[in-house]
N, C-alpha and C positions, 0 to 999 in steps of 0.2 A: 890765443886761447890756451895754448899749451902751458904758458907761463902761469896763467891763472889757476889751471888745474894743479900744477906742481905746487904753487903757493898754498892752495887749499889743503892739499895732502900734507904739506909740511906743517902747517898750523894745526890741523886736526891731529896729526901724528904725534907732535910733541905734547899735546894736551891729553889725548886719549891713550897714547902708547907709552907715555912716561909719567906725567903728573898723576894720572888716575890708576897707576898699576904699582905692583911691588917693585918695579925697576926704580921708581923714585927713591924708595928706602935704600936700595943698594947704592945708588949714586950719592945719596946724602952720607951714607956710611963711608964711602970711598973718598969724597972730597970735602965733606962738612956741609952743614946746613946753609951758612951764609954764602959760600961760593956757589953752591947749587942754585940758591934763589937768585943770585946775581946773574948766573949764566942762563937760567930759565927765563928771567925777565928780559934779558937782551934778546934771546931767541924769540920770545913772544912778540916783542916790539918789532923785531926784524920781520917776523912773519906777517904782522899786520901791515907794515909798510910795503912789503912785497905784494900782498893781496891787493892793497889799494892801488898801487901803480899798475899791476897787471890788469885789474878790473878796468881802470881808466883807459888802458891801451887795447883792451879786448874788442873784437868786432861785434857789432850788434847783430844778433841772430834772433829774430822774432820767434816766440813760442806761441802762447795763447793770446798775447796782446791784452791791453787793459782799456776798458771804456772810461770815459770821463766821469761817469757816475761813481766810479770806485774811489776817486780822490776824496770826496767828503767822508766816505767810510774810513779811509786810511787816516784822515785827520783825527777822527773820533777815536780810532783804535790806538793811535799814538799817544793819546792822553794817559790811559792806564799803563802803557809801556813806559812812558816817562816817569810816572809816579812810582812804579815798581823799581826802576833803575836808580833814580835819584834818592828816594827814601830808603831803598835797600842799602845803598852805599853809605848813608848817614846813620844807619841804625846798628848798634852793637849786635853781633850775631855769632853764636858759637860755631857756625859753619864757615865763617870767614877766617882768613889766614891770621894766625897768631891770637885768636880769640877763643880757643878751645876751653879756657878756664871759665867761660860764661855758660857752660853747658848746664850747670845746676840752677841758673837763673830762670825764673818762669818766663816763657815766651810772651813778649808784649808787642804792642804796636803792629807794624807790618808783618812781624813774624807770626801773628795769629792768622794772617791770610795765607802766607807761604813761608817756609823756612829758607827758601832760596829766592828772595824777591829780585835781586839783581839779575840772576841768571834767567829767571822766568820772564823778566822784562826784556832781556836780550832776545829770547826766543820769540816773543811777541813782536818786537821791533823787526827782527829778521823776516818773520812770516809776512808781516804787512808789506815790507819792501819787496819780497819775492813776488807777491800778488800785484803790487803796484807797478812793477816794471815789465813783467811779462816777456823776458828775454833770457837767453841761455847764460850769458855772463852773470846776470843778477842771480839766477838760480844757483850758480856755483858759489858766487861771492857771499851772498846772504845765507845760502844754505849751509855753508861751512860754519858760520857763526851759530846758526840755529842748532846744528848737530852737536857742536862742541859744548854749547851752553846746556842743552837738554841732557846730554850724556854726563855733563859735569855735576848735575844735581844728584845723579845716582852714584857716581864715583866718590863724590865728597861724603855722602852719607856712609858709604862703605868704609872710607878712610877713617872717618870719625869713630865709627863703631870699632874698628881695629885698634885705633889709638887709645880711646877712652874706655873701651870695654862695653859689653852689652848692658851691664847694670847701670852705667852712667848715661849711655846713649838712648836706650829705649824709652825712658820716661819723657825725654824731650821730643823724640820722634813721634810718640803716641799723641802728644798734645799739639803737634803741628802736622803739616803735609807739604808734599812737593806741589801737587796740583792746587792752585789758588782756591781758597774757601772750602776745600774738601774736609778738613778737620772741623771747621765750624758747622758745616752742613751735617756732619756725622755726630755732632753734639760733644765732640772732644775738646772744644774750645769755644770762646765767645768773641764777639766783635766789639772792639773798643777803639773807635776812631780817634778819640781824644788822646790816647796814649802816643799816637804818632807825633803830636806836637805841632803847633801852628808854624814854627819856623821851618820844619821839614816840608810841610804842605806848601809853604810859600816858595821855598827853594825849588821844589819839583815843578810847580806851576810856572815859575819864572824860566826854568830851563825849557819847558814845553813851549812857552811863548817865544823865547829866543830861537828855538829850533824852527818853529814855523816862520818867524819873521826873517831869519837869516838863511833859510834853506836855499833859496834861489841865488843868493849872493855867494854862499860858500860852496854849495854843491853844483850850482848851475842849472838846477831844475826846480820849477815852482811846484809846491805841493798843492796849490789851489787850482780849482777847475778854470779852464780858459773861457 
């Protein structure tokens, strides 16, 4: 369990203590953007691998436990999580790395729902799995991803505001929201499902189907009620 805790602290530390702070700018100035990005990518991949191996080796310590009736709820909740993650990855977004120049573009598609669809999807994915497992190791493993993703939405906003200036950032932020549907419910945006595009819907639904069908074979645990 100690290895899992250290892995979680490492992964959260490099994202919340470096990528989301002024330290990133100092490192970029010292070594250059490309070397920094390469080093950070390697560190992130290593952190994920460490987390996965430590989680697999961690002892099972029951917490609240999970009844069988939760599995259907988890299956349903993983649908919006999959849609947010996959469609978010496939949608041009000024909050994404290297796409700052799109800040002047009107937010369309999934960005009308949330300006951080991928990170929001990760938070939902992690929360569903924390509830679905009900043990200490899962709380640490999935909780790490949930915290990093949730904090990332705030730190990215702050970073873009510093980089692009308030005059460029605020109009985009005003028309969008971190919390899904908040801008729409507040009347600052409208819902246009067709803008997402049928191929993005298809890719997300295919990923969801593959996740359900392959979960038992890849992860070793069936998502379906017994």
